[in-house]
C-alpha positions as CSV (number, residue, x, y, z in Angstrom):
1,M,27.4,4.4,-13.8
2,W,23.4,4.5,-14.4
3,Q,23.0,1.1,-12.6
4,A,22.9,3.4,-9.1
5,W,20.1,5.5,-10.9
6,I,18.2,2.3,-11.0
7,N,18.7,1.9,-7.6
8,A,17.6,5.2,-6.4
9,I,14.4,4.8,-8.3
10,I,13.7,1.4,-6.6
11,G,14.1,3.2,-3.6
12,L,11.7,5.8,-4.6
13,W,9.1,2.8,-5.6
14,F,9.7,1.6,-1.9
15,I,8.4,4.9,-0.5
16,V,5.7,5.1,-2.3
17,A,4.9,1.3,-2.3
18,A,5.1,1.5,1.9
19,F,2.0,3.6,1.0
20,I,-0.1,2.1,-1.5
21,L,0.0,-1.8,-1.7
22,A,-2.9,-2.7,0.8
23,G,-1.5,-5.1,3.5
24,S,1.3,-3.3,4.7
25,R,1.4,-2.9,8.7
26,A,3.3,-0.5,10.5
27,A,6.5,-2.4,10.4
28,N,6.1,-3.4,6.7
29,I,5.8,0.5,6.2
30,T,8.5,1.6,8.3
31,N,11.2,-0.8,7.0
32,N,10.4,0.5,3.2
33,L,10.5,3.4,4.1
34,I,13.7,3.5,5.7
35,A,15.3,0.9,3.2
36,G,14.0,3.5,0.4
37,I,15.6,6.6,2.0
38,V,18.8,4.9,1.9
39,L,18.5,3.3,-1.0
40,V,17.5,7.2,-3.0
41,I,20.2,9.2,-1.1
42,L,23.4,6.2,-1.8
43,G,22.4,5.6,-5.6
44,V,22.2,8.9,-6.0
45,W,25.8,9.5,-4.5
46,A,27.3,6.2,-6.1
47,A,25.7,7.7,-9.3
48,L,27.3,10.9,-9.0
49,R,30.7,9.3,-7.4
50,Y,31.3,6.1,-7.7
51,R,32.8,4.6,-3.6
52,G,33.0,0.7,-3.8
53,W,31.7,0.7,-0.5
54,K,28.4,2.0,-1.5
55,N,27.3,-0.4,-3.8
56,W,28.2,-3.6,-1.1
57,V,26.1,-1.7,1.6
58,V,22.9,-1.2,-1.5
59,T,23.4,-5.3,-1.7
60,L,23.2,-5.8,1.9
61,I,20.3,-3.7,1.9
62,G,18.4,-5.9,-1.4
63,V,19.7,-8.7,0.8
64,W,18.1,-7.2,3.3
65,M,14.7,-6.5,1.4
66,I,14.2,-10.4,0.4
67,I,14.7,-11.9,4.5
68,A,12.0,-8.6,4.8
69,G,9.7,-10.4,2.7
70,F,9.4,-13.0,5.1
71,W,10.3,-11.9,8.2
72,F,7.7,-9.3,8.6
73,P,4.0,-10.8,8.1
74,S,2.0,-9.4,5.6
75,S,-1.7,-10.2,4.6
76,Y,-1.2,-8.9,0.7
77,A,1.5,-11.2,-1.3
78,A,1.8,-8.4,-3.4
79,T,3.6,-6.5,-0.5
80,V,5.9,-9.9,0.1
81,G,6.5,-10.4,-3.6
82,N,7.6,-6.9,-3.8
83,D,10.3,-6.9,-1.4
84,I,11.4,-9.9,-2.4
85,V,11.7,-8.8,-6.8
86,A,12.7,-5.7,-5.7
87,G,15.8,-6.3,-3.4
88,A,16.7,-9.4,-5.9
89,A,16.9,-6.4,-8.2
90,I,19.2,-4.1,-6.2
91,I,21.3,-7.0,-5.4
92,I,21.8,-7.7,-9.3
93,F,22.2,-4.0,-9.9
94,S,24.7,-3.0,-7.4
95,L,26.8,-6.1,-8.2
96,W,26.5,-5.6,-11.7
97,A,27.7,-1.9,-11.1
98,W,30.3,-3.1,-9.0
99,A,31.5,-5.6,-11.4
100,G,31.4,-2.5,-14.0
101,A,34.4,-0.5,-12.0
102,S,36.2,-3.4,-11.4
103,K,36.3,-3.7,-14.8
104,S,37.0,0.3,-15.6
105,L,39.9,0.2,-13.5
106,Q,41.6,-2.5,-14.4
107,V,41.5,-1.0,-17.8
108,R,42.8,2.4,-16.3
109,E,45.9,0.7,-14.3
110,A,46.8,-1.1,-17.7
């Protein structure tokens, strides 16, 4: 599932962005590091061996990152925008992977 690889790459981006985006505070850095590490692990795991629950956890991380964009104060708009845009992308790709897997399971059962 290529969408899982995309989410793993977004996870890597969160790890890198924690250190390169100006205005990141300790809470933002910690949040991005934890979310990034979990996304990389679940993204690679889901890409190699699909299990539906992984996509739901990844979707919840995407929802959390959108909330975190507003929750953690930042003086730099790029930090907020990064969390919101990347969180939305995570949600889109994980739901897309879930929908594709559901269709392929229905085809196999028929």
